[in-house]
C-alpha positions in Angstrom: 30.2 13.2 16.4 27.1 15.0 15.3 27.2 15.9 11.6 25.7 19.2 10.3 22.1 18.9 9.1 23.1 20.6 5.8 25.7 17.9 5.2 23.2 15.1 6.0 20.7 16.7 3.5 23.4 16.8 0.8 24.2 13.2 1.3 20.5 12.2 1.2 20.1 14.2 -2.1 23.0 12.2 -3.6 21.4 9.0 -2.5 18.0 10.1 -3.9 19.6 10.3 -7.4 20.9 6.7 -7.1 17.5 5.6 -5.8 15.9 6.7 -9.1 18.2 4.2 -10.9 17.4 1.5 -8.3 13.7 2.0 -8.7 14.0 1.7 -12.4 16.1 -1.4 -12.2 13.6 -3.0 -9.8 10.7 -2.1 -12.0 12.3 -3.8 -15.1 13.3 -6.8 -13.0 9.7 -7.3 -12.0 8.6 -6.9 -15.6 7.0 -3.5 -14.9 8.9 -1.8 -17.7 8.1 1.9 -17.2 8.7 3.1 -20.8 6.1 0.8 -22.3 3.6 0.8 -19.4 3.5 4.6 -19.5 2.9 4.7 -23.3 -0.4 6.4 -24.4 -2.0 6.3 -27.8 -2.9 9.9 -28.8 -5.0 11.5 -31.4 -5.4 15.2 -32.5 -8.7 16.9 -32.1 -9.6 20.5 -33.1 -10.9 22.8 -30.4 -12.1 26.4 -30.6 -11.0 28.9 -28.0 -10.5 32.7 -27.9 -7.4 32.3 -30.1 -9.3 30.4 -32.7 -9.0 26.8 -33.8 -6.1 24.7 -32.5 -5.2 21.0 -32.5 -5.0 19.3 -29.1 -3.5 15.9 -28.5 -5.7 13.6 -26.3 -5.7 9.9 -25.5 -7.2 7.9 -28.3 -10.1 5.9 -26.9 -10.5 3.8 -30.0 -6.9 2.6 -30.7 -5.6 -0.6 -29.2 -2.9 0.0 -26.6 -1.4 -3.3 -25.6 1.6 -2.9 -23.3 3.7 -6.0 -23.6 6.6 -5.6 -21.1 9.5 -8.1 -21.7 11.3 -9.9 -19.0 14.9 -9.7 -20.3 16.4 -8.1 -17.2 15.2 -10.8 -14.8 16.3 -13.5 -17.2 19.8 -12.0 -17.5 20.3 -11.3 -13.8 19.1 -14.8 -12.9 21.5 -16.3 -15.5 24.4 -14.3 -14.1 23.7 -15.1 -10.4 23.0 -18.8 -11.0 26.0 -19.1 -13.2 28.1 -18.1 -10.2 26.2 -19.1 -7.2 25.0 -22.6 -7.8 24.9 -25.8 -5.8 28.7 -26.3 -6.2 29.7 -23.0 -4.6 31.8 -23.6 -1.5 34.5 -22.0 0.7 38.2 -22.5 0.6 38.4 -23.5 4.2 36.5 -23.8 7.5 33.3 -24.7 5.8 31.7 -26.4 8.9 32.6 -23.5 11.2 31.2 -20.9 8.8 28.0 -22.9 8.2 27.5 -23.4 11.9 27.7 -19.6 12.4 25.8 -18.7 9.2 23.7 -21.8 8.0 21.9 -19.8 5.3 25.0 -18.0 3.8 24.5 -19.5 0.3 20.8 -18.6 0.0 21.5 -15.2 1.5 24.5 -14.6 -0.9 22.2 -15.4 -3.9 19.5 -13.0 -2.6 22.1 -10.3 -2.1 23.6 -10.9 -5.6 20.2 -10.7 -7.3 19.2 -7.5 -5.5 22.5 -5.6 -6.1 22.3 -6.5 -9.8 19.3 -4.1 -10.1 19.9 -2.0 -7.0 23.6 -1.1 -7.6 24.6 -2.3 -4.1 23.4 -3.9 -1.0 24.8 -5.0 2.4 24.8 -7.3 5.3 24.6 -5.3 8.6 26.3 -7.1 11.5 25.1 -6.9 15.0 25.1 -8.8 18.3 22.0 -10.6 19.6 21.9 -13.0 22.6 25.7 -12.7 22.6 26.0 -14.1 19.1 27.2 -12.5 15.9 24.4 -12.1 13.3 23.7 -10.2 10.1 20.6 -8.9 8.3 20.2 -7.8 4.7 19.9 -4.1 4.1 18.7 -3.0 0.7 20.6 -0.4 -1.3 17.5 1.8 -1.3 18.1 2.4 2.4 21.9 2.7 2.3 24.4 5.3 1.1 28.1 4.6 1.6 30.4 7.7 2.0 34.1 7.5 1.0 36.3 10.2 2.5 39.8 8.8 3.2 39.4 5.3 1.8 38.2 4.4 -1.7 37.6 0.7 -1.1 35.9 0.7 2.3 33.4 3.5 3.2 34.3 5.7 6.1 30.6 6.3 6.9 27.4 4.6 6.0 24.0 6.3 6.1 20.9 4.2 6.7 17.8 6.2 5.6 14.4 4.7 6.0 10.8 5.2 7.1 9.4 3.4 10.1 6.1 1.5 10.2 4.6 4.6 11.9 5.6 6.8 8.9 8.5 8.5 10.7 11.5 9.3 8.5 14.8 8.5 10.1 18.5 8.6 9.2 21.4 7.0 11.0 25.0 7.8 10.2 27.3 4.8 11.1 31.0 5.3 11.6 33.3 2.5 12.9 32.4 3.4 16.5 29.2 5.3 16.7 25.6 5.7 15.4 24.4 9.2 15.0 20.6 9.4 14.8 18.5 12.0 13.1 14.7 12.3 12.8 12.6 14.3 10.4 9.6 16.0 11.8 8.8 19.2 10.0 12.5 19.3 9.2 15.6 17.2 10.0 16.7 17.2 13.6 19.6 15.7 15.5 18.3 13.0 17.9 21.1 11.2 19.6 24.5 9.5 19.3 25.3 6.1 20.7 28.1 3.6 20.4 27.6 0.8 17.8 28.3 -1.7 20.5 29.8 -1.7 24.0 31.8 -4.5 25.6 30.5 -5.5 29.0 31.5 -8.0 31.7 30.0 -9.3 34.8 31.8 -8.7 38.2 30.2 -10.0 41.4 26.9 -10.5 39.6 27.0 -6.9 38.4 27.3 -6.0 34.7 30.0 -3.4 34.1 29.8 -1.5 30.8 33.1 -0.8 29.2 34.1 1.6 26.4 32.6 1.4 22.9 34.3 -1.0 20.5 36.2 0.4 17.5 35.7 -1.6 14.4 37.8 -1.5 11.3 34.8 -0.1 9.3 31.1 0.7 9.7 29.2 -2.6 10.6 28.2 -3.2 7.0 29.7 -5.6 4.5 28.7 -3.9 1.2 28.5 -5.7 -2.1 28.6 -3.6 -5.3 27.3 -4.7 -8.7 30.3 -3.1 -10.4 32.9 -0.3 -10.1 30.7 2.0 -12.1 27.8 1.9 -9.7 25.5 0.8 -12.5 22.6 -1.6 -12.6 22.4 -4.5 -15.1 19.6 -2.6 -16.8 21.5 0.4 -18.0 23.5 -1.3 -20.9 20.4 -2.8 -22.4 17.5 -0.4 -21.4 17.3 1.4 -24.8 17.1 -1.9 -26.6 14.5 -3.3 -24.2 12.4 -0.2 -24.6 12.4 -0.3 -28.4 11.7 -4.1 -28.3 8.7 -3.6 -26.0 7.4 -0.7 -28.2 7.7 -2.6 -31.5 6.3 -5.8 -30.0 3.4 -3.9 -28.4 2.7 -2.0 -31.7 2.8 -5.4 -33.5 0.1 -6.6 -31.2 -1.9 -3.4 -31.7 -1.7 -3.7 -35.4 -2.9 -7.3 -35.4 -5.9 -6.3 -33.2 -6.7 -3.1 -35.1 -6.1 -4.4 -38.7 -8.0 -7.6 -38.4 -11.1 -5.6 -38.8 -12.1 -4.9 -42.4 -13.2 -1.4 -43.6 -15.5 -0.4 -46.5 -15.5 2.2 -49.2 -18.9 3.2 -50.6 -19.6 4.9 -53.9 -22.9 6.8 -54.4 -24.3 5.6 -51.0 -28.0 6.2 -51.0 -28.4 6.5 -47.2 -28.4 9.2 -44.5 -25.1 8.6 -42.7 -22.4 6.1 -41.9 -24.2 5.0 -38.7 -27.2 4.0 -40.8 -24.8 2.2 -43.2 -23.3 0.1 -40.4 -26.8 -0.7 -39.1 -28.0 -1.9 -42.5 -24.8 -3.9 -43.1 -25.0 -5.8 -39.8 -28.8 -6.3 -39.6 -29.8 -6.8 -43.3 -26.4 -7.9 -44.7 -27.1 -5.6 -47.6 -26.6 -1.9 -48.3 -28.5 0.2 -50.9 -26.0 2.2 -52.9 -28.1 3.8 -55.5 -27.6 4.0 -59.2 -24.0 3.4 -60.3 -23.2 2.6 -56.7 -20.4 0.3 -55.5 -19.1 -1.0 -52.2 -15.7 -2.5 -51.7 -14.3 -4.3 -48.7 -10.6 -3.9 -47.7 -8.3 -5.2 -45.1 -4.8 -3.7 -44.2 -1.9 -6.2 -44.2 0.4 -6.1 -41.3 4.2 -6.0 -42.2 4.9 -9.2 -40.3 8.2 -10.1 -41.8 9.8 -6.7 -41.3 8.7 -6.5 -37.7 9.8 -10.1 -36.9 13.2 -9.4 -38.4 13.6 -6.2 -36.4 12.6 -7.9 -33.1 15.1 -10.7 -33.7 17.9 -8.1 -34.3 16.9 -6.2 -31.2 16.8 -9.3 -29.1 20.3 -10.2 -30.3 21.5 -6.7 -29.3 19.9 -7.1 -25.8 21.8 -10.3 -25.2 25.0 -9.0 -26.8 25.2 -5.8 -24.8 23.8 -7.5 -21.7 26.7 -10.0 -22.1 24.3 -12.9 -21.6 23.4 -16.2 -23.4 20.2 -16.4 -25.3 19.2 -20.0 -24.6 16.3 -19.7 -27.0 18.7 -19.0 -29.8 20.7 -22.1 -28.9 17.6 -24.4 -28.6 16.2 -23.3 -31.9 19.5 -24.0 -33.6 20.2 -20.5 -34.8 23.7 -20.5 -33.2 26.8 -22.3 -34.3 29.3 -23.8 -31.9 31.6 -20.8 -32.3 28.7 -18.5 -31.5 27.7 -20.5 -28.5 31.2 -20.4 -27.1 31.3 -16.6 -27.9 28.1 -16.0 -25.9 29.4 -17.9 -22.9 32.7 -16.0 -23.1 30.7 -12.8 -22.8 28.8 -14.2 -19.8 32.0 -15.4 -18.3 33.6 -11.9 -18.6 30.6 -10.3 -16.9 30.5 -13.0 -14.2 34.3 -12.6 -13.6 33.8 -8.9 -12.8 31.0 -9.7 -10.5 32.9 -12.5 -8.9 35.6 -10.0 -7.8 32.9 -7.9 -6.2 31.7 -10.9 -4.3 35.2 -11.8 -3.1 35.7 -8.2 -1.9 32.3 -8.4 -0.1 33.2 -11.8 1.5 36.5 -10.3 2.8 34.4 -7.7 4.6 32.1 -10.5 6.0 35.1 -12.4 7.4 36.7 -9.3 8.9 33.5 -8.1 10.6 32.6 -11.6 11.7 35.9 -12.0 13.5 35.7 -8.5 15.1 32.2 -9.2 16.4 33.2 -12.7 17.5 35.9 -11.0 19.6 33.2 -8.8 21.1 31.0 -11.8 22.0 33.9 -13.8 23.3 33.5 -16.5 20.6 36.6 -18.5 19.9 35.8 -18.9 16.2 38.1 -17.1 13.9 37.2 -17.5 10.2 39.7 -17.3 7.4 38.4 -18.3 4.0 37.2 -17.1 0.6 34.5 -18.0 -1.9 35.2 -20.8 -4.4 33.0 -20.7 -7.5 32.3 -23.5 -9.9 31.0 -21.8 -13.0 29.2 -23.8 -15.6 31.2 -22.1 -18.3 31.6 -23.7 -21.8 35.3 -22.9 -22.1 36.5 -25.6 -24.5 35.2 -28.0 -27.1 35.2 -31.0 -24.7 32.9 -29.1 -22.3 30.7 -28.1 -25.2 30.4 -31.7 -26.2 29.6 -32.8 -22.7 26.9 -30.2 -22.2 25.3 -30.4 -25.6 25.0 -34.2 -25.2 22.5 -33.4 -22.4 20.4 -31.4 -24.9 19.8 -34.2 -27.3 16.5 -33.5 -29.1 16.9 -29.7 -28.9 20.4 -29.1 -30.3 20.7 -29.6 -34.1 22.7 -32.7 -35.1 25.0 -30.6 -37.3 26.4 -28.8 -34.3 27.2 -32.1 -32.6 28.9 -33.3 -35.9 30.9 -30.1 -35.9 32.2 -31.0 -32.4 32.9 -34.7 -33.1 36.4 -34.4 -34.7 37.8 -32.6 -31.7 36.2 -34.6 -28.9 38.4 -36.4 -26.4 37.2 -40.0 -26.4 38.1 -40.6 -22.8 36.2 -37.5 -21.8 33.2 -38.6 -23.8 33.2 -42.0 -22.0 32.8 -40.2 -18.7 29.3 -39.1 -19.8 26.3 -41.0 -18.7 26.1 -44.2 -20.7 22.6 -43.5 -21.8 23.4 -40.1 -23.2 26.5 -41.4 -25.0 24.4 -44.2 -26.6 21.7 -41.7 -27.7 24.3 -39.4 -29.1 26.0 -42.2 -31.1 22.7 -43.4 -32.5 21.7 -40.0 -33.7 25.1 -39.4 -35.3 25.2 -42.8 -37.0 21.7 -42.3 -38.4 22.7 -38.9 -39.8 25.9 -40.4 -41.3 23.9 -43.2 -43.0 21.4 -40.8 -44.5 24.2 -38.6 -45.8 26.0 -41.6 -47.4 22.8 -42.6 -49.1 
């Protein structure tokens, strides 16, 4: 059916609002943090006009304006995605059949998961090519799902994009048809075609049959979360203030490393002459009772470092991520490490459910398209994750033993009383021996 142009424009307006969040998420993922990169150093100058003197703010050409954009979002998204989709991810059943049909499903699933983390959602669009079921990734910036009768599976999906020739197009997909629109001076209805038709050959003649009815539009959509939010939104305000303070810190170092002078009874013409005499002659005439003093502003290093550390902590806490730097430098206790991984596990568990919902759509659409192509393959499986979560003391011990040289010995001592000896012996012999040697050395030193 053809949808009214006004209805199409309303849907595209709703999508445009989401695209603003998507663009912001993508920018921060690529370390193009807009808040700091758009920062300008300004100064007030006095101008005269018909209304008299007034102060006008202009960009300060003399002030340092370093723009140090942090990469926290990419770090946290990569951590979440790799935590779930690692080399051990597999399928509950029919692994060979699935990999024969989709050999790159793991890599493609990781790409999808990364993109939806900063683009809210993304999809695999299913289609038939050379009588085989295939899919292609469609970015959330091109898609807008519409829920009318069903709150879990969209009734319609709009794909809105610009062609290589600069032509703006929109296609509304239902479970049976594609309704095409094109924007010239304004939006116009173009055509309506079936998503796919079944055909068969009779006496060397191809007979087109009726269009196929799918259970949903031909998109398996993966959402980042139920709230339709990016991973940036919980931490954006903290990332912005971190970038600002860190950049200002750099500006202070640059600006304040220069000394300035105060001159009493200067016997010269102007300050330009003063600077010339100081640089060329290394002396300055100051006249009777004259005096020149040199000063340098001190940067409040400790206060700024403390603030940056607290802000960084908030970024990882509200981002529900693990600050590996904090672990490696020994600033976290075992309890804190476990707590950080619990936060990551909770966030990953929510996203895991989204991925399982997505995979159910993949299986359903695959089977429906295989029926169209005449393939005998019928898939029935679900994703099986092997998360690298530190969930108990034994696992902490096992993982920390691999970080010998970076994890403080006191943390390992704290773990030692609760370690399962059988579990410990399953570790690599070399790692166990290194761990024992370090512990014995520390014990001897303490006894002395």
